[in-house]
N, C-alpha and C positions, 0 to 999 in steps of 0.2 A: 685402173687398179682392180682386179678384180677381187672383191671382199665378199662378205655375206652382206645378206639385204639388210638386217639389223645392225644398229651402231655397234663398233665395238668400245667398250666400255673400259677405261684404264685408270683405276683409282680415282674412280668419281668425275672423269673428265671421259668425256666423249669423242670418239673419231669418227666423224659421219662418211660413211661412204659415198654418199653423194656428193661430198665434198672432195672425194679422191677420183672418183671416175665420171666421165672418162679423163678429167684435165688432169687427175693425176698420173694417169697410165700415159696420158699422152707426152707429157714433160717429165717424168721422173727422173730419165737419165739427167736431165740437168743437175739433180742434186746428186746424183753421183759424182758428178766431175766437180762439185763445190770444191773439196780439199786440195784440187790440183790447180785451180785457175790463179793466175798472179794477182794476188790482193795489191802489190802494192805498185804496180803501174798506175800512172796518173794519179797519184794518191800523195801528196806532200804533206796531208794531216796525219799525223798518226796519234792516236788515244793514250792517255797514261792509263796503268791498271786501275778498275774502278775503285777499288777500296783504299788506294794510296794516291792521291793526287801529286806527291811530291815524287813518284817515281816515274821516269820515262822510257821506252821502250824503242831503243832503235832510233832516235833522231837526235839532231845534233844541238835543237833549240826548241823549248817548252812553244806549245801553242794553246791557247786558252781552249780549254774542252766546254763547248757549250753545244746545244741542241741544234743553235741558230746557225753555226758556223759550218755543222756538219751537214745540215740540209742543205745550206748555199752551196756548199761545196759539191753536194750530191747533184744539185740540178745544174752545175756547170760541166758534170762528167758526162763523157759520151761511152755507153755500153754496147758493144757489140755482142749482142744476142748469141750470137755465134758460138762463141765463147764457153756457152754453156751447154751447146749441143753435141750428144753424144750416140755413136750411132752401136749397134750390136755389132759390126763390122770392125770399129775403130776400139773398141772397149779393150784395155789393157788386161781386165781380168774378165775370165770366161762367166764369171757370177754374173756381170753385166752385159754379157755379150751372149755365146752360145747357149750359154743355161738359165737366162734370165726367165722364162717364161716358166723354169719350175721354180724358183727362189725368189719370185718377186712379192710373194705375200709378206716377205720379212721388211719390203723395202719400207711402208709408211713407219715401222718402228726402228730400223736398224740403219739408216741412211741418213746423210747430212740433213735432210730434208724432216727427218724423225727427230734427230736429235734438237734442231731448233726448235719444233713445233712442241717438244717436251720441256725445253728452257720457258719458250711462251706460256705455256700451262702454269709452270712452276711459278715464275714472276706472277702473273695475275693471282693465283690464288693466295699467295703473299700478301698480296696488296689487301685482299678480302678479308685476309686474317687479321692485317693491322688494323682494319676497319672495325673488327668484332672487338677489339680489345678496350676497355673504359677509359683505361688509363691515358691512351694515344688520342688525344681529344683533339689533335692536329688533325686526323681521318677520320672523319664521323661516319657513323655506319650508313653504309650504302642503301640507296632505296632500291625497290624491286628493277624500278627501270635501268639505274645504273649497273646492276648486278646483273641484269639480263644482257646490256650491254657486255660487259665483260665477259660473259658465259658466250655471247655470239662473237667475239674477236676470238675465244678458242675453237667452238664448232666452224666456225668458217674458214679456219685458217687454212690455206692452199697453197701450191707451188709458187703461184704469183707473188704471195706474202713472203715466201722462203727468200725468192728472188729479191724482193726489196731489202730482207735483212742483209743478204749477201751485199747489195748495192751500198749500203751504209757502211759494211765491213769493208769496204775497198776505202772508205774515208779513214773510219778509225783504227784499221788494222786490229781490232779487237772482237773477235765474235760474240762474247756476251754482252758487252757494252754497245754493241749492234742490235742486239734483242731490245735491252732497255731504251734505245732511241727509238726503236721501230715504234716500242708499245707507248711512248709519250707521244709520238706523231700518230698513232693511229687513235688516241684517247683524246686528244685535244680539243677534238669537236664536239663530247660529252660536257657539258659545265660542271658537272658535279665531281667527274672525275678529273677535268682540269684543273680542278684546286687543290690535288694530292699528286701530280704528276711526279713530284721528286720524291715521293713515296716507293716508287717504284724501285727495286734493288736496295730500299733500305736497309743500313747496316750490313748488306752483303758483300761477300767476296764471292768473286766468279764460281770458287768451287761449291759456296752452297747452292749455287744454282746447276751446275754441273752434274754434282755427286745425286742429286735428286732425279734428274733429268735423265741420266746413264741407269739408275733403277728402274726408272718407270719405263725406260726403253728395253731394257732387260724383261720385266714384267709383262710388257704388253706380248713381246715378241715370243715368250716362252707360253704364257697361256693361250693365245692366239693361234699360234702357228706351230712350234717345236713340240711341245707336250700334247696335242691333238695327234700330230704325225707319228710321235712313238708311240701313243696308243693304238694305234690303226696297224702298228706293226706286232706289237706285242699280241692282239685280236686275230690279226693273221696267222700267227704263230699258233695261237691257241686253237686255231679252227683246223690248222693243217696236222696238230697233236690228236685233235680227237677223229678227226676225220681217217687218221691211219693210225689209231691205237693198234689195232689189229693186226698190222701189215709187217710180218717178220721182214727182219734184216742181218743180214751177217755184218757184225763188228769189225773193226780194224782198230788194233793198237799197234804201234809202230809201222803202219802200213801193212801188215801182216793178218791174215784171218784171227779172229778171236769169238770170245762168246758172242753169241746171236744176243740181237733188241731187237725193237720193233722201229720204224722210222716215225712214228706219232711221239714216241718217248724221247728219240733226238732232239724233236723240235718242241717238245715241250720244257725239255732242259733250257733252250735259248730262252723262250718265254718268261721262264721264271728267273733267269738271270738279268734279262733285261728289264723286268718287271722292280726286281730291287734297285736296280740302279735310278728305275725312272722316278721311284718313291724317293730316294736320296735327293735326287735333283729339286724335285716339288716341296721337299723339306727345306732347303735353305732357306733362311730368312735373309730377303734382300734390305738392307742398312742404308740408312741417311744420315746425314748431319746438317746442322744448321747453325754453326757455332761461330761463323766470324772468320777473319783474317787467320788466328792460328789456335780456335777452338776455345776460347775464352770469353767470349761473348763483350771484348774490351768496349765497343763503340757502342753497343747495344746499351752497356750499362751507364755509360757515361753521358748518354742521349734520355734516357728513362732508367735512372736507378732504382726507381721504387719497385720495378717489375722483375719476377724472377723469370728471366729469361730461358735458362736449360728448361724450365715447365712450358715457356711458350712453344721453344723449338722445339721437344717432345710433342706436343699436342700435334703441330704442325705437320712434322714428317709424318704422324701415325694417319693423320687427314688424310693423306696421300697414298694411305694403302700398304706404306712401308714400315719397316720395324727401326727404332730408333738406337743411335750410336751415340753415347754421352762422351765417349772419350776420343778426341782425334786431334789432328793439328789443323792446318788450312786445308786437309783432303781429309774424307772417309778414307780408312786404309786400304780397303779395297779386299779385305780378307775373305770376305763371303765370294766376291768375284770368283776367287781363287777355289773354293769350296764348290762353286756352281761349277766351273770350267771342268774342274777334276772329275765331277761326277758326271758331266757331259762326256768328258775323255773315256772314262771306264765303261759307258754305255757305249760309245763307237766301238773300243776294244771289241768287247762282247758282239756286238753286230758286226765286226770284222771276220770273227771267229765263225761264224754264221755264213758269210757270204765264202768262206772258204772253204768250208764244209760242203755248202751246196755246190760250189764249182766243182769239187770233187765228187759229188754224188752224180753230177750231169755226165761228168767224164767217165764214170764206171758203168752210163747207162742206167742209173735207178731212177733219173727223171728223164722224161722226154719233154722238149720244149712247143709251145704251141707256135705255131708262125703266122706271120702277119703277110699277107699280099703285098709285092712290091718291094719286100723288105730283102736285103741282100746280106750273106753272112760273110761273105769272102769275094774279093775282085776276081780270084782264080779259079775258087772252089766252089763250084754251084751249090753241093751238096750242105754244107755246112749251116749250121745253125747256133751260133756260139752264145754262152753264156754272158753276153755283154753286160746287162744290167748289175749283176753282182760283181763284175770285176769294175765297172763304173762305181757303185757304191765301193766297195773296198780301196780304190783308188783315193776316192773323195774323202773317205774317213782318214787317209793317211795325212792328207793335206789340213783337213780340218783339226786333226790332233796336235799337230807341227803347231798351227798357228794359238790353239787354245792352250797348248804347252807353256809359250812363251807368256801369254796372258797371265796366267795363272802363278807362274814363277817371277815375274817382273813386276805386276801391279803392284805387288803388297810392299814392295822396297824404295822408299823416297828418301832423298837425304834430307836431314833435319826437319823444318816444318813442313819444306814440301820442295820437289823440284817440280821440272816440267815433262821429264820423260813420259809421267803416264798419260800426258794429253794426247800426244800423237799415237800411242800404242793404243787406247782406248777408242779411237775411230777405227780401229781393225775388228773390234768386235764382231759385226756383220759378216766378216769373213769367216771368223769360225762357224758361226752358227749355220752360215749359206752353204758351206760346202757339208756341214751335218745334215742340212735339210736336204742338199740335192742327194746324199748318199741315201738318206731312208727313204726317199722317193723313190731310187732307182732300185733298192731293195724291193718295195712293195710293188714294182712293176715287174720284177724278175718273179717274184712270188705268184703272181698273178698269171704267167704263164707256164709254171710247172704241171706236167703231168706225171703222174706215179707210172713209172713201169714195173708192175708187179712180177710179170713173166722174166724179166730181168734178175729180179729181188730173189725170185724163187730158184732160179738157175745159178747164182751166185752161192745160195745156200748149199744147194743140191752138189755142189763140187767140193764141198768142205766138210764131210763127215768127221775129218780128226777134231773138230771142234766139241765133237761129245767125250772127248780124252777127257775133260775138266770134270763134269759130273759122274764118270766111271768110276774114275780113281777115287774122289770124293765118297763114293758109296761103298768102295771097297775099304777104306778107311774106318769107315763106320762098323763096319764088320771083321776087323781084324786081318784082314789080309794082309801078309808082310810087304813091304816096299810097293803100295800102289803105284806110286809116283814113277818110280823108275821104271816099272813095268808097261808103263803106259808111254812114258819117253820113249822107249825102245822099239814100242808098237809104230808111234806116229811121227818123233821128230824128224822132221826131212821128207817125208814118206810121203805120196802118194794114199791115202786111206778111202775105201769104199764102203759101203752099207754093208756088204758080204760080209767084208774083212772084221766091220765094228761087232757085226750080230756073233761071228764066229769067237771072239774075245770074249765078249758077255756069256755065252752058253758054255764056254769053259772056266768059268769064276764058281767058284766055293760060297756062296752067297745064300740066303733065304732065297726061297722060289718067287715069292711075291717081289722082292728086291729085283731079282732077275727079270721077272715080267715086265716091269716099271721101265729097267733100262733099255728093253729090248722095243718096247713102244715109243723110246724117246727118238726124236729126229731134229736136224737142224733148225726146222721151219718149228718145231713145238718147245725147244729148249731158250725160251724166252722170259723165264722168270714169272715176276711181276709188272714187266714192262708195258701192259695192256691196261693195268688198273692206274700206272703211274702216268699214262698220258691222258686216260680218261677223267684223270682227277687233277689237271692241271690248274682248271679254276679256282681251286682253294688256295692255290700258293703264288697267285699274279694278282692278287686285290680287286678280282673282277665283282664289281658288285650290280646286278640285274642288267647285266653287258656293258656296264660302264665303268671305267676303271677308278680306283677311289684315288682321291688328291691327298 
C-alpha cells in the first residue's frame, strides 16, 4: 500500500505504513474478497449473538460457546488460501480491478481489512478504558508493559491478522465475535492481560463496536484521502481562475451567444461552489454510541450499579475523536452518515456540472489538450484527442451518487430497536467513496492536460457583435430614448451583426457625446464587467488560508 512515510493517525490510534507496505499491498485483495467467501462451509459450529447467549442464529442445536472449542475447530479446518486471492482481472468491481491503482489509498480504511482493524482498535481501547475506572476492581490499571503490548497489537495489525480473524469467523459465523476471540487468543500470552480476557467486549453488543469502527473508518478515509483530494481540486480551479482572470470568453445561455465573461471567472464559480460543499462535509459531526443492546446500559448497570455508565460511554466515544450520541437504540441511527453522504453527493453534482462544461469548452475549441506519446484517441480516427478524463469523472460521479443516495436514504431507517439491513449496506460505503475518489482524480488529471486556446476564444467573440445590444439598449434607457429594447431587437434578433452595423447604429443615437464615445469603444472582448476582479478575488471565497483550505 502506498501511503505517506509518516504514520496515519486516526483518533489516537496509528496505522503504520511499515505494517501496510509491502505486506498490505501484496495481499490487500484478499481483504476485498472477504465478504464474498463462503463462511459456513466446513463449519458446523455457529456462535450465538455476543450479547444474547440465549439467541441461536441458523443452527438446529445449541453448541457451547467457548474459545477452546473455537480454537479446536479452527485447528481441524483446512483453509484453501486461494479462496482469498483476487486478481485485477477477476474482480467484479472495477474499483478492485481496472482502477485499483487510483483508489487503493482508501483500502486501509474502507475495506474489510479496515473494518476488522478498527474493530480491534475499539475492543482494545475499551479494555484500556475499563482498566482506568477505579470502581471496576476486577480490571486493575495496566502496567506500561501491558499498555505497550495492547498498543502493539493495534500498530502491528496486518493482513495476516485479518486473515486469522476470518478463519475464526469461519467457525463462529459472527464477525464481531471472531474479533473478540482473536484478541483473547492474541493476548493470552501476556500474564497481566490474560487475567482479564473476559473483559474484552464487556457489556457490549456488536453494534457498540461496529458503529465506532464505521465512524473511525469514515474519519480516516475523509481526513487522509477524500478531503485532501477535494482540496487539490479546489486549488487547481482557483489557479485556473486567477491564471485566466483576464481572458475574455463568450457566454452561452440556452446554448446561444450571450453576455461575455472571462474564462477565469467561470472557473472561480466552480471553485467557490465546491469549497462550500467541502466545508459542509468537514463540519458533519461523526457520532458514536456505546449504550448496549437497546441503548439503555441495561447489562452495565446490573454488573456495576454504582457507575454512571452514560458518562463512561461519553468519555470513551469522545476519547476516540468522535462525537457522542446519547439517544440510540441498539444502533447509532446513522443520521450523521446521511448528512455526510448528502454533502458528498452535492459536491459530486457540482463537479459533474464542471465536467460537462469543460467537455463543452473542449468541443468548442476553447481548450486544447496536451497529448502524450503513445496514446490513442480513436481506434480509427488518428487525429482525435478525446476529453476522456472528464468523461470518466462524469461517469464515476454518477455511480458514486447512486450508491451514496441509497446509503443516505436507507441507513437512517431501522425497524424498532434494530434490523440487520444496515449491516450489509454499510459494507458498501467504500464503493461510493471509491467512485468519488476516482472521479476527483480523473478530473484533476484532465485539468492538468488543458491548454487555453486564446485565439479560438477571441475568434468566437469577433463573430458575435450582437451581444453589445444589451449595453446599448441599457444606455438608451438611461437617456430616455423611446423603445430601446424593441429597436435593438429589430436590429439584432436572428440576424448577423457586424462591427460596422453596430457602430452605425450607435452613431445614429440621440444621446450625450461622451456616452456615445464610450459605446463606440466597447467590443465583445472588453464587455466583461467585473469578471476579471471576481476571478482574481476567488481566494477570499473558498476559505484558502496561506494556501491551505481551512477545515
